[in-house]
N, C-alpha and C positions, 0 to 999 in steps of 0.2 A: 028218260026213254030216248030223247033226242041224242044225248051224249053216247048212249050205248049203240045207237044206230050208226053214228059216225065212226065209232070205234070198229064196228063190224065191217063197214064199207072200206075204211082205211087200213084194214088188216090188223087191227088191234086185238086185244084179248077178248074172247067171247064173253057175253054176259053170263053172270052167275057168281057164285061165291069165289072170292079171290084168296090165294094162299097168303098166310101171314108172313111177317118178316122172319120169324124164327123158323118157319117151315122152309122158306126159301134158302135161308142160310144153311139149314140142315142138308138140303139137297145139294147145295154147292159143296159142302164139306164132303159129302159122299162122292161127288165127282172128282174132288181133289185126291181123295184117298184111293178110289178104285179105277180111275181112268188110266189106260195104258198109253194113250197118245199124249205127247207133250203139249200139243195145241189145246186139247180139252182141259188139261190141268191149268194151262196158262189162262184160258178164258174164265175158268172158275175162280182162280185167284184174283183176276182183274175184277170180276163181279163182287167178290168179297171186299175188295178195296173200296168199291163205290158205295157199299152198304155199311162200311165200318164206322162212319161218323154218325149216321142216323141210328144204327142198331149196334152201338158200341158194346153194350153188355152181351148181346147174343153172339156177336162175332168173336169177342174175347173169350167167352165161355166155351164155344163149340169149336172154333177154328184155330186157336193158338197152337195146339199140338201139331195139327196138319201143316201149319205155316212153318213151324220149326223143322218139320220133316222135309218140307220143300227146300229149305236152306241147306239141309244136309245132303240131299240126294241130287237135286237138279242144279249142281254147281256149274254145269256147262252152258246154261241158258241165262244170260244176264237179264233178260226181260222179265221172266217169271221171278227171279230173285228180287228185282226192283219192286214188283207188285207185292211180293210177300213182305219185304221190309217196310214199304209204305203202309201196308195194312197193320202190321205190328206197331208202327209208330202211331197210327191213328187211335188204336185202342189203349195205348200206354200213356201218350202225351196228354197233359191236362190243359194245354194252351189251345184255345180255339184260333183257327187261322182261316184266311180266306180260301175259297175253293180254288183249286189249281186246275189248270187245263189238263184234261185227260187224253189229249190227242196223241196219236202214235208217234208224231214227229217232235216229241218234247225235247229230245236230245239236240235237234237242229236249232231250235229257238225256244228254249225253255223260259217261260215267264216267271223268273225267280228273282226276288229282291236281292240286290248286290250285297247288302249289309249282312244278310243271313240271320237277322233277328226277326222274331215273331211278335207281333203286337197282340197284347191281351185285349180281348173284347169284354168290356164290363158286363157282368151278369146282374140283372136286377134282383133275382131271387138268390139270396145267400145260401139257402139250404140246397138249392139245385147245384150251385157252384161247389159246395162242400161234398155233395154226392159224387160229382164228377171227379174231384180230387181223390176221393176214396176209391173210386173205380181204377184210377191210374195207379195208385199204390197197390191195390189188389192184384191187378194184372202184372205189375212189375214183380211182385213177390212170386207170382206163378211162373213168370219167365225165368227168374233167378233161382227157382227151385233146383234147377240143374245148372251148376256153375259152368259146365261145358258150353252152355248157350252163349255166355259172354265170350269165351275163348273162340267159339265159332264166329261170333260177330267181329272179333278182332282179326280173324283170318280173312273174312270177307272184305275188310277195309283195305287189304292189299290189292284188291281188284282195281284196275285203273278205269274200268268202264263207269261212266257217269251215273248210269241207272242203278248201279250197285253201291258205289262209294258214297254218293251224297245221301241216299236214304239211310245207309248204315251209320253215317256220322250223326244224323238227326236222331235215330233210334237210340244210340249209345248215350247221347246227350240227355234224352228224356229219361233213360234209366238212371243216370247219375242224379238228375234233379229229384227223382222220387225216392231212391235208396242209395244215397251217395256213398256211405261207409262200406256197404256190402260190395258194391261194384268196384270201389277203389281197392278193396282187399283182393278181389279176383284179378284185377289188372296188375296189381303189384307183384303177385306171384307168377303171373303169366310170362313165359320167356319172350323177351323183346316186346312186351305189351306196350310200354310207354314209348319205345322207339317207333313202333308202327304209327302211333298217334302223332308223334312229332313230325313224321313224314308228311302229314296233311298240310303243314305250314309251307312246304316246298311245292305244293300242287299249283300248276299254272292256271287252273280255273279258280277265279276269285271266290266264287260262291262256296266251293269246298274249303278253300283256305280260310275264309271268314267264319264258316260254321265250325271249322277245326279250332279256331280261336275260342268260340263259345264252348266247345267240348272241353278244351284244356282249362278254361276257367272253372268249369264244374269239377273237373278231375283234381285240380290242385287245391280245392278248398279244404283247409284244416288238416292236411296230411303232409307233414314235414318230409317224410321219406319220398313221396312222389314229387314233391317240390324240388328236392335235391336232384332226383334223377332227371327231371325235366330241365333243370338249370345246367346240368352237366351234359345234356344232349344238345348244347349250343343254342339254348332257347334265347338267351340274352342277345346274342349277335343277330339272330334271325328277327326277333321282335323289333330291335332298334333299326334294323334295315327296313322293315315294313313301315315303321313310323316315318322314317326319312322319305321313303318312296311315296307315301300317301300325303306328304306335305306338313309333317310335324303338327304344330298346334292348329294350323289352318286346314288340316285334313278332316276327313269325315268320321263316320261312326266306327270305321275299322281302327283308326288311331285310338279311339276310346276303348275298344275291345283289347287292343294290345297293352294299353296302360293298365287296365283292370287286371290282366293276366300278370303283368310285371309286379303289381302291388301284391297279388296273391303269392307270388314266388318269393318276395323279399320280406313281407311283414312277419315279424316274430320268428325269423329264420336266420340266425346268426351265420350259419355256414354259407347260405346263398348271398348274404350281405357281404361277407368277406370275399367271396368269389367275384361278386359284382365290382367291388372296389379294386381287387387285385387285377382284374381284367381290364382296368382303365375304362370302364363303361361310364363312370361318373363324368369324365371329360366329355363324353358324347352327349350328355344332357344339356350342356351349356347352350348350343344353338336353339334349343326349344324356347328359350326365354328372350330371344333377340326380338323385342317388340319395337316396331317403328315409331316414328313421331306421330303418325296419324292413328290415333286409337279410337276413332269414332266408328260406330257401326259394327261392334263385335257381334258375331253370330252366336246363337245359343250353343252350337256345337263347339265353337272355339273356346267359349267360356268353360264348357265341360272338360274339354281336353286339357286346357291350361290348369284347371283346378286339380285334375288327376296328376298332372306333371308335378305340381307343387306338393301334392300329397306323397308322391313317390320320393321326392327329396326329403320330406319329413320322416318317411319310414327309415331312411338311412341314418338319420341323426336324432332319432326319438330318444327322449330321456329314459325310456324303459330298456333301451339297449345297454350292453355292457359299456362301462366308461371308456375302456381302451378302444373298442370298435367305433364308438361315436366320435372320439377325439381324432382317430385316424381319418374318418370320413370328412370331418370338419376341416382338417388340414388339406385334404385333397380338393375340397370345394373351394377353398381359398386359393390354392396354387393354380388351379385351372381357370380361375376367373368366374366361377359360377356364383359365388357370393356377390361379386361386383355387379354381375348381370341382374341379380335379384334386387339389389339396392337401386339399380337404375329403374326397374319397374316400380319400386317403392316410391320414388320421387317423380315419376312420370305423371302427366296429366291425361285425363280422359279414360283412365283405366276403370273398368266396372268395379262397383263397391265390393262385391263378393270376392273378386280376384284380388283386389287390394288388401282386403282383410286376410285372405289366406296367404298372400305374399308376406304380410307382416308376421303372421304366425310361423311361416317357414324361415324367414330371416332370424326370428327369435331363437329357434332351435338350432340353426346353423352356428350362431355365435354363443350359445349358452355354455359357459364354462371354458371357452377357448380364448385364451388371452390375446392371441394374434388376431383372431376374428373380431373380438370386442374392440381392440384398438383400431382396426380398420373401420368398423361401424361408427366409432366416435369421430372419425375424420371425414365421414360422408357429409356433404353439404347439399341442401336443396337448391335447385336452379332458380333462386329468387333474387331480387335486388333490394337490399344487399343480401348476399348469400347467408343462409342460416343453417346451423347444424341440423342434421336429420332428426336427432333426438329432440331438439326444441320444437320442430315442426310436428312431430308425432305427439308430444305432450300437449301441444295446443289443441289437437283433436281430442285427446283424452279428457281434458277439463272443459270441453265445449259440449254443453248439454244438447245441442242441436244435431250432433253427430249420431250415427246409428249405434245402438248398444253393443252389437257384436264387434264393431270397429274399435270402440273404446276399450273393450275387454282385450282385443288383440294388441293394442298399443300398450296397455298395462303389462301384458305378458312379455312384450318385447323389451320393455324397460326393466322388468324383473330379470330376464335372461341376460341383458347387458350388464347388470350388476352382480350376477351370480358368480361367486368366487372371484370377484374383480375388485380388489381393494383400491387399485389405481382409479378405476371408474367411480367408485364410491367417494373417494377423496375429491375428484373433480366435481361431482354433483354437489357435495356439501360445501365446497369452496365457493360456489356461486351464491351461497346464502351468507357468507361471512362478510363483515363490514368492509374489509380491506379490498375485496375483489368485486364488489357490486359495481356494475356499469349502468349508469342511468340511461344511456342512449340505446341500449339493446335489451332484448328480452332474453333472459337466461332460464335454464331449467329450474333453478331454485325459486325464481319469481313465479313461474307457472305453478309449481307445486304449492307454494304458499297461497297463491290466488285460488287454486282449487280447494285447498284445505279450509279456507274461510269463506267460500262462496255459498250462495243460497241453495245450490243444487246438492242434495244429499249424496247422489252417486259420485259427483265430483269430489266431495269431501272424502268419501270412502277410498276412491282410487288414488287421490293424492296422499292420503295417510298411509296406505299400503305401499305406494311407491317410495315415500320417504323412509318408511320402515326398512325397506330393502336396501336403502343407501346406508343404513346403520347395522345391517345384519352381520353379526360376528366380527365387528370392527370397533374395538374399544376406543381407538384414537378419534374416529369420526363422531362417536357418541359424546366424547368430551368436547370436541370442536363445536358441535351443534349447540352446546350450552351457551356459546358466545353470541348466538343470533339474537338480536333485539328488534322488536317490531314497534313502529309508531302507530298506535291505534287511532288516535284522534288528535286534533290540534290542541295545544295547551296542556296536554297530559304527558307525563314522562313515559318513555318507551318501556315495554314489558318484554320479558324473554319469550321465546317461542314456546318453551316448556310451560310457562304460566298461561300463555294465551290458549294453549290446548285445553288446560283444565278450566279456563274461563268459559270456553265454548261448551264444554261438557256440562257445566252447571247451568248455562243458559238454555241448552237444548233439553234439559230435564223437564222444564215446564211446558215444552211444546209437544204436540201429539203427532201421530202419523209416521211418516217415513224418517223422522229424525232419529229413530233407533239405529238406522244405518250409519248416520253421522257419528253417533256416540260409540258404536262398535268400532268404527274405523279409528277414531281418536284413541280409544282405550287400547287397541292393538298397537298403535304407534307408541303410546306411552310405555306399555309393557316391554316392547322390544327395545325401546330407548334406555330404560333404567335397569334392565336385567343385566347382571354381571358388570355393573358400573356403579360402584359405591358413591362416586362423586355426583352422578346424576340423581341417585337416591337422596343424597343430602340436599341437593337443590330442590328436589320435589317436596321434601318434608319441611324445608325452610319456610315455605308459605304456610301460614297458620290455618288457612281455610281448607287445604287439600284433604287432610286426614278426617276432619269432621264431615266433609262432603262424602268421602268414600264410606265411612261407617254409617252415615245416614242412608245412603243408597242401599247398602247391604242389609241393614236391619229392617227396612220397610217390607211390608207384605204387598207385593205388586202382582199384576196379572202375568199371563204366559209370555206376552211379548217382552216384558221387562226382565224376565228371569235371566236371559243371556247377558244383559247389561249388568245385573247384580253379580253374576258369576265372574265377569271380566273385572268388575271393581274389586271383588274378593281376590282375584289373581294379582291385581296391581298392588293391593295392600299387602299381600303375602310376599311379593317381591321386595317391597320396602322393608319387610322384617328379615328376609333371608339374606339380602345383600346390604344390610345396615352395618356400618362401621362404628356405630355408637358415638359419632362425633357431635350429635345434637343431644343435649341433656334431656330435653323434654320428649324426645322421640327415639329413645333407645329401643333395642329389641324387647327388653323386658316390659317397658311401659306400653309399647304397642300391643303386646300380647295381653297385658292386663286390660287394656282398653277393649280389645276384642272380647275378652271373657266377660266384661261387665256389660257392654252395650249390645253385643251380638250373640255371644255364646260360642264356644269352640265348635260344638257339634253343628250348630246352625251355620257357622262360617264354612266348615268343611262341606256341608250339604250344598250351600250356595256355590262354592267353588266347583263342585261336580256338575253343575248345570251346563258348563261349557262343553265338556266332552260328551255329554248326553244329548246335545242338540242334534237334530236330524241332519242339518247342513254341515256339521263338523266332519262327519265321516266322508261325505262327498268331497269336501275340499281336501281331505287328507290323501285322497287316492292318487292324484296326479298334479304336477305343477301348474298346468295351464288352467287359468280361471274360466271355467265354462259354466254358465248359469242360464237356466231357462228364462228368467226374467230379472230385471234390475232389483226387485224387492228381495230376491233370494241371494243377493250378492252380499254375504256377511262375513265369511271366513276366507283367510288366505292360507295357501298350502304351507308356506314356511312358518307361519304363526302356529299352525297345528303341531308342528314339531316342537316348538318352544313350550306350548302348553303340556304336551306329553312329558317333556323333560322336567318341568317345574312343579307339576301338580303334586307328586309324591313328596318332594323335599319340602315344599311349603307346608303340607299337612303335618309332617314330622316337626318342623320348626315351630309351628303354632302350639303343638301339644307338649313341647319341652318345658320343664320347670326351670326356675332360676338355679336351683342346685344342680340340675343336670347340665345347664349351660356352663356353670363354674367347673364342674367335673370335666366336661368336654374340653374346656379351655385348658385345664391343667393337663389333661391327657395329651392335647395337641402340643403344649409346651414341652412335655416330657418326650413326646415322640420327636419333636424338632431337635431337642438336645441329643436324644439317642441317635438321630440321623446324623448329626454333626460328628458324634463320636465314632459312629460306624464308618462314616466317610474317611475320617482320619486313619482309622485302623485299616480300612481297605487300601488307602494310599500307601501306608507303611508296608503292608503285605505285598502290594503290587511292586513296590521298589525292591523288596527282598527277593521276590520271584525273579525280577529282572537281573539282579546280581547273581543269583544262583544259576540262572540260565547262562549268563556270560561265563561263569566259572566252569560250567559243564562243557561249554564250547572250547575253552582253553584246554581242559583235560583231554578232550577228544583230539585236539590238534597235537598235543604232546604224544599221545598214544600213537597217532599216525606217524609222527616223526620217528618215534622209537622203532616202529615196524620197518620203516624205510632204512634206518641204520642197520638193523638186524639183517635185512636182505643184502645190504652192501657188504657187511662182514662175511656173510655166507659166500657171496661171490668171490671176495678176495681170498678166502680160504681155499676155494676150489682152484683159483688161479695159482696160488703158492704151491699147492700139491702138484699141479701140472708142471710147474717150473722144477720142482724137486725131481720128478720123474725124468724130465729132459736132462737135468744135470747128471743124474746117476748114469744115464745112457752114455752121455758124453764122456764122463770120467772113465767108464768101462772101455770105451773105444780108445781113449788116449793111453790107457795102460797097455792094451794089446799092441798098439802102434809102437810104443817105446821098447817093448820086448822084441818086436820084430826088427827094429833098427839096430839094437845092440848085438843081436845074433847074426846080422848080415855084414858086419864090418870085416870079417875074415874071408868073405867070399868075393874074390876079385871080379869074377864074371858077371855078378848080379848087382854090384854096388851102385853103378850109375842109375840103372832103372829103378831100383828100390828107393834110392835117395830122392829121386825126382817125385815118385808117387807119395812118399812120406811127407815131403815138403808141401806138395799140393794139398794133401789131406790136412796138414797142419794149418795151412792158410785158411782153408774152409772152416776149421774148428775155431781159429782166431776170429773169423768173421761172425761165426755163430755166437762166440762169447761177447762180441761187440753188440750184436742184436739183443742178447740176453741183458746186457748192461743197460741198453736203451730202454728195454721193457721194465727193468727194475727202477730205472729213473722215473718212468711214467707212473709206476705203482707208488713210488714215494710221493709224487705230486698228488695222486689221488688220495693218499693218506693225509697229506697236508690239508686238502679240502675237507676230508672227513673230520679232521680235528677241528677245523673252523666250524663245521656244522655242529659238532658236539659242543663247541663253545657257545654258539647261538642257542642250542637246546638248553644249555645250563642257564643262560640268561632268561629264556622263556620259563624255565622251572622256577627261577627266582621270582618272576612276576606272578606266577601261579601261587607261590608260597605267600606273597604279599596279599593276594585275593582271599586267602583263607580256605582253599579247597585243593584237592588233588594231591594230598600228602603221600598216599600210597604209590601214585604214579611217579613222583619225584624220587622216592626210595628206589624204585625199580630202575629209573633212569641213571641214578648214581651207580647202581650195581653194574649196569651195562657199560658205563664209562670206565669203571675199574677193569672189567673184563676186556674192553677194547684196548685199554692201556697195556695190559699184560700181553695181549696178542701183538700189539705194535712192537713191544720189546722183543718178543720171540722172533718176529719177522726181522728186526734189526740184527739179531744174533745170526739168523740164517744168512742175511746179506753179508755179514762179516766173514762167515765161513765160506761163502761163495767167492768172495774176493780173495781169500787166502788160497783157495784151490785154483783160482785163475792165475795167481802169481806163480804157483807151482807149475802150472802148465806152461807159462811163459819161460820159466827157468828151464823146463825140459826142452822147449823149443830152441833156446839158446845153446843147450848142450848138444843138440842134434846139429845145429849150424856150425859149432866149433869142431866137428869131426875132422880127422886128418885128410886134407885134400891131396896128399902125396900118393894115395892109393889110386888116384886117377892119372892115367898116363897120357891121355890125349888132350889136346888144347880145347877141344869142344867141351870136355867135362869141366875144365877150369873155368871157361866162360859161364857155363851153367851154374857152377857153384858160386861164382861171383855175383851173378844175378840173384841167386837165392839169398846170398848173404845181405845184399842191399835191401831186398824185400823184407828180410827178417829184421834188419835194423829199423826200417820204417815201421814195421809192426811193433817193435820194441818201444819206439817213440810213442806210438799210439797207445800202447799199454800204460806207459808212464802218465800220459795225459788222462787216461781213464782212472788211474790211481788217484790223481789229484781231484778229479770230479767226485770219486767215492769219498775222499776225505772231506770235501766240502759238504757232501750230503750228510755224512755222519755228524758234522758240526751243526748243520741245520736241524737234524733230527734231535740232537741234544737240546737245542733251543726250544723245539716243539715240546719236548718232555718237560722242560721248565714251565712253559706256558700251561701245559696240562696240569702240572702240580698246582700252579696258581689258580687255575679254574676249579680244581678240586677243593682248594681251601675256600674259594668264594662260595661254592655250593654248600660247604659245611656251615659257613656263616648264614647263608640264606635258609638252610635247614633249621637253624636255631630260630631265625625270625619267623619261619613258617609255623614252628611249634607255638610261638607266642600268639600268632594270628589264629591258630586253631583254638587256643584257649579263649581268645576274644569271641570267636564264632560260637563256642559253647555257651559263653555268657550271654551273647545276643539271642541264641535260641531259647535260653532259659527266660530271658526277658520277654521274648515273643510268646512263650507258653503262658506267662503271667498275663500278657495282654489278651490272649485268647480266652483265658479263664474269666477275665473281666468282661470280655465281649459276651461270653456265654451267660454270665450273670445279667448283663443288660438285656439280652434276648429273653431270658426268663421273666424279667420284670415287664418287658413289653407284652409278652404273652399274657401275663397276669392282668395288665392294664386293659388289653383288648378283651379278655374274658369279662372283666368288670363292665366294659362298654357294652358287650353283648347282653350281659345281665340287665343293664339299664335300658336295653331296647335300641341301642345305637347300631346302625348297620356298618359293618366293617368292610371296606373295599377288598375283594378277594385278590385283585391284582397285586396289592401291597403285600398280602400274605405270601403270594407266590414269589415276589421279588425277595422278601426276607428269607424264604426257604431256600431260594437259589443262592443267596449270599452265604447262608449258613453251610450249605453243601459245598460251595466254593471254598470256604475256609477249612472245612474238613478235608477237602482234597489237597489243600496246601499243606495241612498237617501231615497227611499221608506221604506227600512228596518229600517233606523234610525228614520223616522217619526213614524212608527208603534211602535217602542220601546219607543219613547217619550210618545205616547198616553197610553201605558201600564203603564209607571211609573206615569203619571198623575192620571190614574185611581186608 
């Protein structure tokens, strides 16, 4: 009553029944839907926002459609848009947050956390929390019922007003958290949808930028297409700039958000990884890891940031990436100094344990399989006095039982990555165990591994055994070298080999209980890796008379679940002794070991025990990835590389145990036959390869001769056309001279025209004599060309002789000889034409002399006498020149006669070479017949091989399909060679 009185006095609500929350919300929704004034709608939406947390279900059920309508219609008023977006966020978001100030001047000084993250308040009642989450999903589905709502939200994000943009970012983030795939699909197909969200990173208001980071984190989860779009929207450049602006590893939670987004963009996305590398962004990561000397007092945020930075480096060089991409990133990290910076952190003091562990894992994957990075890591020394290699310092931590378990696993992984595909590093590790290289004054990696192998800590035993096994992985040389290692077990006793000491520890650990199973598993993995594919190591192992009885005793016993794995590994070790046995020990040949298994264990029981290894629950976990990650030390039983070895050997060992002695003998016979066949096939292949080479050379020679023949034919055609032109010119000249002579004889009786005609005739005669001289020079040039042509023919005849000696191109030589004969006849015809031209030239000279001897008495003037005298002197000079030309023609004829003799000699040489070519053709035919016989023999051998392989299949032996394909290709290759030979024979016959 008192409270009601005060309410009445103070202007509160009158006493009486109060409206329920649902009724109030219903009235507010009516006001939003029906009010025509913007102020009324704004007040109603603001009231809905204030009730949306307490009455989340009612507001979401009744008001969502009205709120969406407000977003569509009241675009001009940013305040009502902000209230509507906040209300939608409250009913959709599942995270509880502190109450925010509802004052009107929120834009002036909004009490907003800079980080943009929302802290979850723990709820005591799990059912209530689940109901809240279900409500969020329910209202999210309702909002996403119309995909245009998301598009509308993306459009509102373009508004720069703080009241609209910031609630819109939060609302879209909440939608992505509740229904990520559906919202991603809408944004992906929306024009410029991702670009609008990327603009948030450029917002000058930190709270929007930071919440934009959270939005992009949700948007890029598990969607490679969106990840690529975001990356190509210059996300890498912008995020790295923000990290630098915020202080890199010393920055706050914004740096963490940027790093999380970078991990989302790069993890399992090869396209973005390549874009990141090609954009030289790896180089920009180096300053992140520049840690000073003072490493005390690391904040929790700095630890988180640096952990994410290391994780980002590992994403780029993860073993699950393609080998080419990983190798390229590893090379870039070495070149820019990032690997060197990580090794500096590795050797620094005061670094937190979890950062040191992650740094070791990161360095491991940066050097894994990269020779240059592995060589650099081998050269790193710890800043100690005296300096020690980083590998030695890390191994000291691995075999130290006081170190954290995760750190020891990381060191083991680092050592494995250092030796992965690194035969040089394997040799260096094994060399520290050999007697000639042991330095008593320093601690080496080999000494630490032996110390861990024989320590009382079972985890140290396992780690050392696995590390030593990696030093022998796929390296036959180091397996044989390690057999030389001798250990001094105690004073007064002779040293024993490392191989024997491992089996001694196995037998001693058998009687002990508890965690010693881990020790025995580690030693058995080391022994299996050591002697596999190494017959010499198998012989050393079998040479000790106690080893085989120990293994058979272990396998034949009926032990509990914990011992089954040890039994399976013992069966694997004994199976390796059978499969890689070279039968050098009479007491432990393959056959005797199989008889021993059949008598004491039973073949079926042996195979069953062998299968225990792959059926173990921890086997599949270790086979998934190279890094040794185990929840607890007790579950540290299998190594990743060893699982590959088991998978490779299980099947072949099973087959080897089931084979009988007769099958073994038959297999040996088949192997010998196959080896003999292979040697014969190799010989035939070499012979056929040589013949193919010879045939190819002969074909090239024939093609060269054909080309030369075509060139000669072209030259002859050109000469024929030139001769025809000369004939035409000569006929014209002869016709002119005939007319001129008639004109001179008819003009001797005419006194008035004698002087003029005589002068014209003499001028014309001089011109014709000059023309004859030019013709003679041209003919001389043509004779020189013919001389060079005859020399070319002589060279062609010599090439034809070489071709005849090679045994091919007979038809081409015959054609060439025909062309030589034709050319000779043409040369003779041209010589006759030259002689005729010379005769006609002499006739012209004679006529010119007759004209010059005409009676000069007909000229009555002294000027005519002088002119005639000049003409007579010129004619005398021309006569002298004509005589000189005669001598030159005579010399040319003599040279031509010599060339004819040379041509006859070349023709006789060609005839001799033709005879030799016939003989060589006969030899080629005989060689082809011999080759056909060899091919028949090869076909018989192939048939025998097929029969033998069929017998092997009938006996249950698996035939390698690759060998069948190689044989088939060889057979097809031989058939192709036969076809080529047949085609060449047809060409020769043609």
